[in-house]
N, C-alpha and C positions, 0 to 999 in steps of 0.2 A: 194123106198126112198134111196137116197145115204147115205151110212154110212161111218164112219171113215175107216173101213177096205176096202170098195170099192174105197174110195178116194186114199188110199195108193196103191191099185192095179192099178188105173189109172196112178199114177206117176211112179210106178216102170215099167209098161208096156211101157210108152212113153220114159222113160230114156233108156230102152232096145233097142230102135230103133235108130240106128246111124243117125244123121242128121246134119253133118257138113255143113257149109254155102255152098250153091250151090247144095247140095244133100239132100234136105228136103222132097222130094216127098213122100216117104214111110211113114214118120212120120206124115206129114200133112194129108195124106189120112186116116191113122189110127185115128188120132184125130177127123177128120171130122165124120168118122163113129161112133166113140164113142159118139160124141155130138148128132148125128142123133138118136142114141139108147137111149138118155137120155133127150129127150124133146126139142131138138133144131131143127130148120131148118138149115141144115149144108151142106157144100161142100167145094171145093177147088177153089179159084178164079183164075183169069187170071195171077196173079203174082206168084201163087203157095202157097198163104196163106191158111191155114185152117181157115174157118169162120163159126161161128155158131150164130144163132139169136133166141132169145125167145121174143115173142111179136112183134107187128107191130105199136105200138103207135108213136106219134110225138116226145115224149121225149125219148132221146136215151143216154144210158150210154155205152160208148165203153171201153171194157177191152182189152187193146192192149199189148199182150206178144209177145215173139219171140220164134220160134220153132228150129231155127238153133243153133248150138253149136260151141264153139272153138274146134280146132283139138285135137285129142288125143283119142285113144280107151282104155277106162278105164273099167275094169270088173264091171258089175253091181252086187252088193250084198247088203244084209241087215245084219247088225250086231247090235243087241239089237234094239234101237230106231233110228238107223242111216241108211240112204240109201246112198250108194256110187255109183258113176257113172258120166260120162261126161254129163253135162247138169242138174244134180240133183239140183244145186243151180242156175246156169246161163244158161237158165232161165226157165227150164221146171217145177221147183218147183212153182214159181209164176204163170206160165201159167196154170198148173193143178189146182192150188188153184182158179184161175179165173173160170175155167170150172166147178169145183165142186161146188163152191159157186153159180154160175149162175144157175146150175141145181137144187139147193135147194130152191132158192127164188121163191116166188109166184109173177109173173109179172102182174102189174096192167094193166087195159084195154088201158090206154093212154100212155103206156110205151113200150120200147124195150130195151133189154140188149144184146149186142153182145160180143162174145169172139173171138179174133183173135190170131192165132199163126203165126206171121209174118216171112218172110224169109229174110235171108241175112242181119241181124242186126250185126252180128259179123265180117263181112268182110268189113265194113266201107262204104257199098253202101246203106244200109237200103232200099233195093228195095221194100220189102213188105210194109213198112210204107209209102214210097212215092207213091205207087200205091193207097193206101187208100186216101192219101191226094189229089190225082188227081181225084179220081172217086167217093168218098163219099161226101155228104153234111156234114158240120161240125156237130158233135154230140152235145148234151147238155153238156156233160162233158166227160173226158177221164181219165182212170187210166192206167198207164204204168206198165207192169209186170217186175220188176227187184228186185233182193234180197236186203234187207236192214234190215231184222229183223222184227218180227211181231209187235214190239212196235214203229217202226220208220216210219215216212213219209218223203219221199225225194221230195224236191221242186225244186231242180236245178241240172243241169249237165254242166260241162265245155264244151267249144267248142274243136274242134280237127283240126289238120293239120298233114298230113304225107308228109315226104320229102325223095325222093330217089335221091342220088347223085352219079354220075359216073365220073371217069376221068382216064386218062393214063399219067403216069409220067416217065421220064427217070430214070433208075437205076443208082446207084453210088456206089463207094467203101464204105463199112461201116466204114472205117477209115478216110474218107474224111469229108468235111465240109457240103456237100449237104445233105438235108433231104431226106431220103428214102420215097418211096410211102406210106408205112405203117405209118411212122412217120408223113407224111403230113395228113393222115387220122385222126390220133390222134390230130394233131394241129387244124384241121378244127372243130372237135367235141369240143375241148376245147374252141375254140373261140366262137362257137355258145352257149355253156353253159355259158361262161363269159358274152355274150350279154344278155342272160336271167337273169343272176344274177344282171346285172346293171339295167335292166328293173324292177326287183322286189325290188330294194334297198329300196324304201319308201313304199312298200305295205305289208300289214299284211299277215301272213302265212295263207295258205288254199286256199279258192275259188277265191281269188283276184289275184293270182300269175300265171305267165306264166311258165309252167313246161315242160322242155324238157326231152326226153328219147332217149337213144341210142338203137335202135332196132336190128341193124345188122351192122357189120363191117368186111370186108374181103379184102385181096389182093391176087393177083396171078401174077407170073412172065410170061411175054410174051417176051422172048428174051432179048433185051436190055431195055425193058420197064416193068413197073408194072402197072397192072389194079387195080383200087381201087373201092370198092362198100361201100357206107355208107348210112344207112337208119335211119332216125330220126323221132320221133313223138313229137307233141307239144299239150299240154292241155291249152286251151285259156280261159282267164277270161272274164267276161262281158265287152262289149264295145271294144273288140279287134277283128278285122276282120281277117279271115284267110289270105286274100290277103296282109294285112299289115305285117303279120309275114313272109309270103313267100318272100316278097320284102327284108325284113331285113335279112333273112337267105341267100338269094341269094347274097346279098352284102357282108355279113360277110365271107361266104365261098370263094367267088371270090377274095376278098382282101387277105385272108389268103394264099390261094394257089399261087396267084401272087407273094407273097413275099418269097415263098419256092422253086421256080423253080431253076434248075441248072444254066440256063442263061435266059435272057429275051426271047429268041427265043424258049426255051424249057419249059417255064412256063406252067404248066398244066391248061387246061380250062375244067371246070366241066360242065357236062350235068345234069340238075336238073329237076325233075318231081315232081309235088305236087298233092296230092289227099286227099280224106277224109275230104273235107271242110265242117265244121259245126260250126255255131256260138254258143256261150254259151247261156243258157236259164235258167231263174229262174221264177217259177210260183208264183202267189199271194197266200198267206196263209189265207187270209180273205175271204173264199168262203164256200158255203154250202157243197161242196165236202169235203173240209178239215175237217169241223166241223162233218160231218158224220163219217169220219174215226177216229177222236178224240173220239167220242162217242163209236164207236165200240171197240177200243183199251181199253178204260177205263172199259167197260162192261166185258172184259175178265181179268180184274185185272191188266192191264198194265199201265205203265207210259209213255205216248207218247212223242216222241222227233222229232224235225225237223232236217233234214240234207240236205246239198248240197254236191254233189259228184264231185270228180275230173275226173271221167270217162265221157263217152258220151253214150247216149241211143237214142231210137226212140223219146223220148220227145224233143230232139233237132230238129227233123224233123217236127212233127205234132204240137208241142207247138206253135211255131210262126205262122204256117200256119192256124190252126183252131181257135186260140185265144179264147179258152173256158176254164172253170176251169179244171185244170189238176194237177195230182201228180203221183208219182211212189210209188208202194207198192209191197211187196212180202216177203215171208219167206226166211231164209237162210242168211249165213254170206258171204258177198261179198268178204271178204279177201280170200275165197277159190275159187273164180272165176279163171278158166283157170289153176288151179293147179293140180298136180297128186293126191292130197288128197281131191278132190271135193266131198262133202257129205252134206246131209241136215238132220236135226233132224225132225223126223216124228211127234213128239208132237207139235213142233213149226209150222210145215206145217198145222196141223189141227187147231191150234189156229188162224192162218192167215185166214183159210177158214171161221171160225166163225166170225172174224172181218169183213171179206168181206160181209158175209150174213147180218150182222147188218148194215153195211154202205150202201149196196144196198137197204135194206128196208127203211132206213132213207132217202135216196135220193128220193125214190118214194113218200115219204110223204111230201117232201119240194119243189121240183121243179114242176112248172106247166107250 
């Protein structure tokens, strides 16, 4: 019987295995072995996902977490009731809560519960989730493993677009009138930010806004010219396609740079590459799955809340593709994602496991 102590050992062990995107094999193999030893049929699939199943019934609850982490080698340590380490929150905490809860639940004859530690969620390819979408029949329902706090249910994630822009521009004397390459980079970013501000002018704050971020900016001298690198990210609201934003960014940057060149012949021409295309997604909250989680949270003395997040997750991939009841759930403070202070409260981790056990039991009683 899995205990609170052994559930903590599961999490601490998995956090201790580095699994940056693209290098998840050791962690996936370890998790599959753990699941095999705890009542699952388990292995590593063709995409590199750790996959464990309990039961073989037609009704299927998919618990989809991700096993890859953001870069950064953080020492794994426990201080009082806190576990520190890369992935403790994002998202090995939710993934291990899935595995622990699924190990504790008695699976009914007409049911199956799967736990997936998917690969490459953090690097904007979602290779693991896309493999499931292409190779699995749609489950009865799906829970995405992402931190949100044990009392919160996440129903939506914004879309995403990444833009990498490069150009070469002539250098000029700093006392002259021409804009230097570094200044052109700032001008281009400011113009893109102003475009987003104009788009958002009549939109309420939060999930409905187009949010830009400056991810990288650099220049280097190349003789009489300067090379510029500019990388931007965009979080997209519902109803706004990545291609639409890409076209707008392309036009804004091109227009800005055309007005900044030393002469018409020397005006910089940008090379632009776009990636990470994901549309925004919001799930229905009037489902049996949501009600099962509301029940589980209340049974633990919590006050459930619904949230929609400005980030992007594997929900954006499988939500539209499977079209089944779906939500995201998991312990941990998402404000600590990707930070040097990433840590999870172990008491909250165990509360989330108990919520999941209750929700899984409730789902088996309601869906036929």
